[in-house]
RORO-198050 format. One record per residue (C-alpha): residue number from 1; x, y, z. Coordinates in Angstrom, 3 decimals. Layout:
RORO-198050
pos = NUM	X = X	Y = Y	Z = Z
...
This chain:
RORO-198050
pos = 1	X = -1.222	Y = 2.816	Z = 8.285
pos = 2	X = 2.352	Y = 1.734	Z = 7.504
pos = 3	X = 4.180	Y = 2.008	Z = 10.827
pos = 4	X = 7.506	Y = 1.306	Z = 9.100
pos = 5	X = 7.430	Y = 4.973	Z = 7.996
pos = 6	X = 7.513	Y = 6.055	Z = 11.639
pos = 7	X = 10.339	Y = 3.587	Z = 12.321
pos = 8	X = 12.249	Y = 5.078	Z = 9.406
pos = 9	X = 11.782	Y = 8.619	Z = 10.684
pos = 10	X = 12.858	Y = 7.636	Z = 14.198
pos = 11	X = 15.964	Y = 5.758	Z = 13.041
pos = 12	X = 16.926	Y = 8.486	Z = 10.617
pos = 13	X = 16.618	Y = 11.292	Z = 13.182
pos = 14	X = 18.598	Y = 9.331	Z = 15.777
pos = 15	X = 21.250	Y = 8.521	Z = 13.167
pos = 16	X = 21.574	Y = 12.180	Z = 12.132
pos = 17	X = 21.957	Y = 13.235	Z = 15.762
pos = 18	X = 24.602	Y = 10.553	Z = 16.196
pos = 19	X = 26.455	Y = 11.721	Z = 13.088
pos = 20	X = 26.200	Y = 15.378	Z = 14.112
pos = 21	X = 27.434	Y = 15.079	Z = 17.688
pos = 22	X = 29.133	Y = 11.717	Z = 18.255
pos = 23	X = 30.832	Y = 10.543	Z = 15.049
pos = 24	X = 33.462	Y = 12.723	Z = 13.413
pos = 25	X = 33.834	Y = 10.981	Z = 10.062
pos = 26	X = 32.328	Y = 7.708	Z = 8.897
pos = 27	X = 34.237	Y = 5.867	Z = 6.125
pos = 28	X = 32.373	Y = 6.126	Z = 2.810
pos = 29	X = 33.114	Y = 2.428	Z = 2.213
pos = 30	X = 30.433	Y = 1.489	Z = 4.754
pos = 31	X = 27.755	Y = 3.308	Z = 2.758
pos = 32	X = 28.996	Y = 1.886	Z = -0.548
pos = 33	X = 28.915	Y = -1.706	Z = 0.726
pos = 34	X = 25.420	Y = -1.208	Z = 2.158
pos = 35	X = 24.097	Y = 0.156	Z = -1.152
pos = 36	X = 25.723	Y = -2.587	Z = -3.240
pos = 37	X = 24.243	Y = -5.298	Z = -1.023
pos = 38	X = 20.803	Y = -3.753	Z = -1.247
pos = 39	X = 20.891	Y = -3.416	Z = -5.045
pos = 40	X = 22.011	Y = -7.041	Z = -5.312
pos = 41	X = 19.274	Y = -8.357	Z = -3.007
pos = 42	X = 16.482	Y = -6.364	Z = -4.666
pos = 43	X = 17.703	Y = -7.510	Z = -8.097
pos = 44	X = 17.833	Y = -11.097	Z = -6.827
pos = 45	X = 14.217	Y = -10.775	Z = -5.704
pos = 46	X = 13.130	Y = -9.341	Z = -9.049
pos = 47	X = 15.048	Y = -11.923	Z = -11.080
pos = 48	X = 13.571	Y = -14.851	Z = -9.161
pos = 49	X = 10.086	Y = -13.780	Z = -10.285
pos = 50	X = 10.862	Y = -13.550	Z = -14.008
pos = 51	X = 10.282	Y = -16.438	Z = -16.413
pos = 52	X = 8.294	Y = -17.538	Z = -19.454
pos = 53	X = 7.664	Y = -15.890	Z = -22.826
pos = 54	X = 5.054	Y = -13.479	Z = -21.536
pos = 55	X = 7.343	Y = -12.326	Z = -18.760
pos = 56	X = 10.140	Y = -11.740	Z = -21.259
pos = 57	X = 7.764	Y = -9.570	Z = -23.297
pos = 58	X = 6.716	Y = -7.653	Z = -20.177
pos = 59	X = 10.379	Y = -7.283	Z = -19.274
pos = 60	X = 11.030	Y = -5.710	Z = -22.674
pos = 61	X = 8.102	Y = -3.293	Z = -22.287
pos = 62	X = 9.124	Y = -2.308	Z = -18.768
pos = 63	X = 12.702	Y = -1.632	Z = -19.869
pos = 64	X = 11.293	Y = 0.822	Z = -22.417
pos = 65	X = 8.755	Y = 2.419	Z = -20.063
pos = 66	X = 11.000	Y = 2.938	Z = -17.035
pos = 67	X = 13.761	Y = 4.938	Z = -18.832
pos = 68	X = 11.123	Y = 7.054	Z = -20.622
pos = 69	X = 9.453	Y = 7.851	Z = -17.295
pos = 70	X = 12.821	Y = 8.701	Z = -15.732
pos = 71	X = 13.841	Y = 10.991	Z = -18.597
pos = 72	X = 10.533	Y = 12.884	Z = -18.712
pos = 73	X = 10.389	Y = 13.312	Z = -14.938
pos = 74	X = 13.998	Y = 14.467	Z = -14.727
pos = 75	X = 13.755	Y = 17.072	Z = -17.462
pos = 76	X = 10.452	Y = 18.398	Z = -16.089
pos = 77	X = 12.537	Y = 19.448	Z = -13.098
pos = 78	X = 14.193	Y = 22.078	Z = -15.291
pos = 79	X = 10.984	Y = 24.087	Z = -15.338
pos = 80	X = 10.671	Y = 24.083	Z = -11.559
pos = 81	X = 14.162	Y = 25.141	Z = -10.472
pos = 82	X = 17.333	Y = 26.899	Z = -11.489
pos = 83	X = 20.435	Y = 24.984	Z = -12.331
pos = 84	X = 21.992	Y = 23.511	Z = -9.222
pos = 85	X = 25.413	Y = 22.387	Z = -8.126
pos = 86	X = 26.566	Y = 18.803	Z = -8.436
pos = 87	X = 29.475	Y = 16.494	Z = -7.844
pos = 88	X = 29.032	Y = 14.705	Z = -11.161
pos = 89	X = 32.685	Y = 15.215	Z = -12.036
pos = 90	X = 33.442	Y = 12.636	Z = -9.353
pos = 91	X = 31.185	Y = 10.068	Z = -11.051
pos = 92	X = 33.350	Y = 8.027	Z = -13.379
pos = 93	X = 32.714	Y = 4.706	Z = -15.121
pos = 94	X = 34.093	Y = 2.807	Z = -12.152
pos = 95	X = 31.649	Y = 4.563	Z = -9.853
pos = 96	X = 28.688	Y = 3.742	Z = -12.100
pos = 97	X = 29.886	Y = 0.161	Z = -12.545
pos = 98	X = 29.650	Y = -0.473	Z = -8.809
pos = 99	X = 25.879	Y = 0.022	Z = -9.106
pos = 100	X = 25.374	Y = -1.799	Z = -12.412
pos = 101	X = 27.354	Y = -4.945	Z = -11.510
pos = 102	X = 25.323	Y = -6.006	Z = -8.435
pos = 103	X = 22.139	Y = -5.375	Z = -10.437
pos = 104	X = 23.263	Y = -7.682	Z = -13.279
pos = 105	X = 24.613	Y = -10.359	Z = -10.926
pos = 106	X = 21.505	Y = -10.292	Z = -8.714
pos = 107	X = 19.107	Y = -10.524	Z = -11.662
pos = 108	X = 21.116	Y = -13.361	Z = -13.229
pos = 109	X = 21.274	Y = -15.448	Z = -10.065
pos = 110	X = 17.572	Y = -14.838	Z = -9.379
pos = 111	X = 16.611	Y = -16.016	Z = -12.875
pos = 112	X = 18.851	Y = -19.089	Z = -12.642
pos = 113	X = 17.788	Y = -20.189	Z = -9.155
pos = 114	X = 14.077	Y = -19.449	Z = -9.131
pos = 115	X = 13.421	Y = -21.582	Z = -6.044
pos = 116	X = 15.000	Y = -19.012	Z = -3.748
pos = 117	X = 12.673	Y = -18.456	Z = -0.747
pos = 118	X = 11.029	Y = -15.046	Z = -1.164
pos = 119	X = 10.493	Y = -14.633	Z = 2.588
pos = 120	X = 14.237	Y = -14.927	Z = 3.212
pos = 121	X = 14.999	Y = -12.393	Z = 0.464
pos = 122	X = 12.408	Y = -9.938	Z = 1.791
pos = 123	X = 13.788	Y = -10.292	Z = 5.322
pos = 124	X = 17.283	Y = -9.542	Z = 4.001
pos = 125	X = 15.972	Y = -6.458	Z = 2.181
pos = 126	X = 14.297	Y = -5.209	Z = 5.365
pos = 127	X = 17.512	Y = -5.567	Z = 7.387
pos = 128	X = 19.555	Y = -3.928	Z = 4.636
pos = 129	X = 17.068	Y = -1.051	Z = 4.468
pos = 130	X = 17.445	Y = -0.429	Z = 8.203
pos = 131	X = 21.229	Y = -0.471	Z = 7.797
pos = 132	X = 20.959	Y = 1.959	Z = 4.879
pos = 133	X = 18.776	Y = 4.325	Z = 6.913
pos = 134	X = 21.229	Y = 4.349	Z = 9.816
pos = 135	X = 24.382	Y = 4.717	Z = 7.706
pos = 136	X = 22.853	Y = 7.449	Z = 5.495
pos = 137	X = 21.552	Y = 9.307	Z = 8.547
pos = 138	X = 24.972	Y = 9.340	Z = 10.162
pos = 139	X = 26.669	Y = 10.618	Z = 7.011
pos = 140	X = 24.048	Y = 13.334	Z = 6.465
pos = 141	X = 24.176	Y = 14.386	Z = 10.125
pos = 142	X = 27.899	Y = 15.062	Z = 9.882
pos = 143	X = 27.279	Y = 18.133	Z = 7.668
pos = 144	X = 23.657	Y = 18.983	Z = 8.485
pos = 145	X = 22.791	Y = 22.668	Z = 8.980
pos = 146	X = 19.536	Y = 24.396	Z = 9.958
pos = 147	X = 19.421	Y = 26.403	Z = 6.715
pos = 148	X = 19.447	Y = 23.156	Z = 4.735
pos = 149	X = 16.401	Y = 21.872	Z = 6.623
pos = 150	X = 14.418	Y = 25.048	Z = 5.899
pos = 151	X = 15.280	Y = 24.880	Z = 2.211
pos = 152	X = 14.544	Y = 21.172	Z = 1.999
pos = 153	X = 10.782	Y = 21.226	Z = 2.235
pos = 154	X = 10.326	Y = 23.707	Z = -0.615
pos = 155	X = 12.405	Y = 21.508	Z = -2.880
pos = 156	X = 10.468	Y = 18.450	Z = -1.726
pos = 157	X = 7.107	Y = 19.884	Z = -2.779
pos = 158	X = 8.406	Y = 20.779	Z = -6.245
pos = 159	X = 9.867	Y = 17.271	Z = -6.577
pos = 160	X = 6.495	Y = 15.735	Z = -5.745
pos = 161	X = 4.861	Y = 17.933	Z = -8.427
pos = 162	X = 7.485	Y = 16.869	Z = -10.984
pos = 163	X = 6.967	Y = 13.204	Z = -10.052
pos = 164	X = 3.192	Y = 13.333	Z = -10.583
pos = 165	X = 3.475	Y = 15.478	Z = -13.742
pos = 166	X = 6.066	Y = 13.085	Z = -15.164
pos = 167	X = 3.775	Y = 10.119	Z = -14.529
pos = 168	X = 0.836	Y = 11.805	Z = -16.278
pos = 169	X = 2.871	Y = 12.960	Z = -19.297
pos = 170	X = 4.512	Y = 9.537	Z = -19.710
pos = 171	X = 1.098	Y = 7.859	Z = -19.578
pos = 172	X = -0.260	Y = 10.180	Z = -22.271
pos = 173	X = 2.710	Y = 9.368	Z = -24.547
pos = 174	X = 2.248	Y = 5.613	Z = -23.999
pos = 175	X = -1.547	Y = 5.645	Z = -24.462
pos = 176	X = -1.317	Y = 4.203	Z = -28.031
pos = 177	X = 0.319	Y = 1.100	Z = -26.529
pos = 178	X = -1.487	Y = 0.731	Z = -23.176
pos = 179	X = -4.909	Y = 1.586	Z = -21.714
pos = 180	X = -4.482	Y = 5.086	Z = -20.266
pos = 181	X = -5.804	Y = 4.369	Z = -16.779
pos = 182	X = -3.727	Y = 1.204	Z = -16.440
pos = 183	X = -0.424	Y = 2.805	Z = -17.446
pos = 184	X = -1.247	Y = 5.876	Z = -15.337
pos = 185	X = -1.654	Y = 3.702	Z = -12.252
pos = 186	X = 1.682	Y = 2.021	Z = -13.027
pos = 187	X = 3.583	Y = 5.306	Z = -13.401
pos = 188	X = 1.888	Y = 6.925	Z = -10.406
pos = 189	X = 3.257	Y = 4.088	Z = -8.295
pos = 190	X = 6.391	Y = 6.257	Z = -7.943
pos = 191	X = 8.697	Y = 3.284	Z = -7.577
pos = 192	X = 6.768	Y = 1.731	Z = -4.670
pos = 193	X = 6.929	Y = -1.850	Z = -5.943
pos = 194	X = 5.457	Y = -3.637	Z = -2.945
pos = 195	X = 2.297	Y = -1.499	Z = -2.948
pos = 196	X = 1.739	Y = -0.701	Z = -6.632
pos = 197	X = 2.185	Y = -4.215	Z = -8.034
pos = 198	X = -0.271	Y = -5.950	Z = -5.634
pos = 199	X = -2.802	Y = -3.110	Z = -6.022
pos = 200	X = -2.769	Y = -3.261	Z = -9.832
pos = 201	X = -2.760	Y = -7.071	Z = -9.828
pos = 202	X = -5.863	Y = -7.005	Z = -7.655
pos = 203	X = -7.505	Y = -4.424	Z = -9.955
pos = 204	X = -6.465	Y = -5.537	Z = -13.449
pos = 205	X = -5.090	Y = -9.038	Z = -13.039
pos = 206	X = -1.763	Y = -10.801	Z = -12.599
pos = 207	X = -0.175	Y = -9.792	Z = -15.915
pos = 208	X = -0.784	Y = -6.098	Z = -15.225
pos = 209	X = 0.554	Y = -6.610	Z = -11.708
pos = 210	X = 3.788	Y = -8.115	Z = -13.032
pos = 211	X = 4.180	Y = -5.223	Z = -15.475
pos = 212	X = 3.659	Y = -2.746	Z = -12.623
pos = 213	X = 6.262	Y = -4.587	Z = -10.573
pos = 214	X = 8.849	Y = -4.512	Z = -13.367
pos = 215	X = 8.356	Y = -0.838	Z = -14.318
pos = 216	X = 8.585	Y = 0.377	Z = -10.733
pos = 217	X = 11.437	Y = -2.002	Z = -9.964
pos = 218	X = 13.487	Y = -0.879	Z = -12.970
pos = 219	X = 12.663	Y = 2.755	Z = -12.241
pos = 220	X = 14.860	Y = 2.548	Z = -9.158
pos = 221	X = 17.580	Y = 0.425	Z = -10.708
pos = 222	X = 17.890	Y = 2.310	Z = -14.018
pos = 223	X = 18.014	Y = 5.611	Z = -12.117
pos = 224	X = 21.454	Y = 4.620	Z = -10.821
pos = 225	X = 22.648	Y = 4.383	Z = -14.420
pos = 226	X = 20.847	Y = 7.317	Z = -16.058
pos = 227	X = 21.034	Y = 10.075	Z = -13.445
pos = 228	X = 24.843	Y = 10.465	Z = -13.605
pos = 229	X = 24.519	Y = 10.674	Z = -17.413
pos = 230	X = 21.728	Y = 13.268	Z = -17.241
pos = 231	X = 23.845	Y = 15.361	Z = -14.884
pos = 232	X = 26.422	Y = 15.686	Z = -17.635
pos = 233	X = 23.804	Y = 17.410	Z = -19.805
pos = 234	X = 22.339	Y = 19.637	Z = -17.100
pos = 235	X = 21.989	Y = 19.443	Z = -13.341
pos = 236	X = 18.411	Y = 19.350	Z = -12.048
pos = 237	X = 18.227	Y = 18.617	Z = -8.308
pos = 238	X = 14.417	Y = 18.685	Z = -8.278
pos = 239	X = 14.256	Y = 16.456	Z = -11.356
pos = 240	X = 16.731	Y = 14.006	Z = -9.849
pos = 241	X = 14.819	Y = 13.764	Z = -6.570
pos = 242	X = 11.516	Y = 13.400	Z = -8.457
pos = 243	X = 12.961	Y = 10.467	Z = -10.398
pos = 244	X = 13.579	Y = 8.642	Z = -7.114
pos = 245	X = 9.889	Y = 8.704	Z = -6.220
pos = 246	X = 9.237	Y = 6.964	Z = -2.926
pos = 247	X = 12.744	Y = 5.481	Z = -3.027
pos = 248	X = 14.320	Y = 8.940	Z = -2.812
pos = 249	X = 14.226	Y = 8.582	Z = 0.977
pos = 250	X = 16.049	Y = 5.262	Z = 1.135
pos = 251	X = 17.367	Y = 3.147	Z = -1.745
pos = 252	X = 18.413	Y = 6.010	Z = -4.075
pos = 253	X = 19.468	Y = 8.366	Z = -1.280
pos = 254	X = 23.175	Y = 7.378	Z = -1.473
pos = 255	X = 23.216	Y = 8.334	Z = -5.156
pos = 256	X = 21.951	Y = 11.818	Z = -4.270
pos = 257	X = 24.679	Y = 12.137	Z = -1.662
pos = 258	X = 27.251	Y = 11.234	Z = -4.298
pos = 259	X = 25.808	Y = 13.438	Z = -7.063
pos = 260	X = 24.545	Y = 16.461	Z = -5.123
pos = 261	X = 26.302	Y = 16.252	Z = -1.787
pos = 262	X = 24.457	Y = 16.423	Z = 1.534
pos = 263	X = 22.699	Y = 19.706	Z = 0.682
pos = 264	X = 19.669	Y = 18.079	Z = -0.952
pos = 265	X = 19.395	Y = 14.859	Z = 1.042
pos = 266	X = 16.796	Y = 16.172	Z = 3.479
pos = 267	X = 14.710	Y = 17.309	Z = 0.484
pos = 268	X = 14.973	Y = 13.818	Z = -0.978
pos = 269	X = 13.815	Y = 12.245	Z = 2.269
pos = 270	X = 10.894	Y = 14.677	Z = 2.608
pos = 271	X = 9.851	Y = 14.054	Z = -1.009
pos = 272	X = 9.943	Y = 10.284	Z = -0.565
pos = 273	X = 7.975	Y = 10.510	Z = 2.658
pos = 274	X = 5.243	Y = 12.704	Z = 1.114
pos = 275	X = 4.912	Y = 10.396	Z = -1.900
pos = 276	X = 4.742	Y = 7.356	Z = 0.389
pos = 277	X = 1.709	Y = 8.933	Z = 2.030
pos = 278	X = 0.128	Y = 10.056	Z = -1.275
pos = 279	X = 0.481	Y = 6.885	Z = -3.369
pos = 280	X = -1.937	Y = 4.749	Z = -1.279
pos = 281	X = -4.489	Y = 7.573	Z = -1.632
pos = 282	X = -3.952	Y = 8.495	Z = -5.305
pos = 283	X = -4.031	Y = 4.985	Z = -6.793
pos = 284	X = -7.458	Y = 3.983	Z = -5.411
pos = 285	X = -8.887	Y = 7.373	Z = -6.434
pos = 286	X = -7.587	Y = 7.042	Z = -10.004
pos = 287	X = -8.868	Y = 3.447	Z = -10.188
pos = 288	X = -12.383	Y = 4.618	Z = -9.264
pos = 289	X = -12.697	Y = 6.930	Z = -12.280
């Protein structure tokens, strides 16, 4: 059992209570800085593990697979909910650039300085994740209402359905290029890099594990770029939350706050939590058949 999930829940609840009753208004700059640092560090970690011709080829395939998975999952959300409200008008090129730049810089530095100690990077990510949980919890708690909590869990279940359906449909489309079971396991990873990649590497070998790492890694990163663009076509709160997968409760949560406001953040957290409990069960079951 992953006890970090319980730590997350505890920190998040305490942070929401703090934001609701003890902090009037937290500067948005604090959340922005926290998110930028986390994107940079995760990108640094990913870049430090990329090298060689085969990796470049896998990088190319993952950059095709991840956006396709995001697009299919997002638009499946249309069939599960009515059109929702959004704050996409506030998302301009400058706002998107603040997410893209740390990703590019982190990947570049990681690829240039491959000797960076992975244990130090992972420790930094863990600390940044805790900071993100606390800061997001405070900001959500400032506007949290009981009606939003009741509505959240219904949305969360539909988001989980869209996530799984998107993974299956994407795998069917990509079957001419990949073995169906292998690509299905990759897409069902729901963005959980640190579980999916080792599991698939142990099942299908190191190359498949690297591909699983890249697809699930880029799923989170590319979501920051594509979701604001998709919102310009049509708003789909369930589709957006489904795209986040397991990361909807932490790394991508600030993007939901910016795009949808605080109304759907509890749904995003619930969806991420449910998927985090389902992925370690679903992947071994799929691998058995």
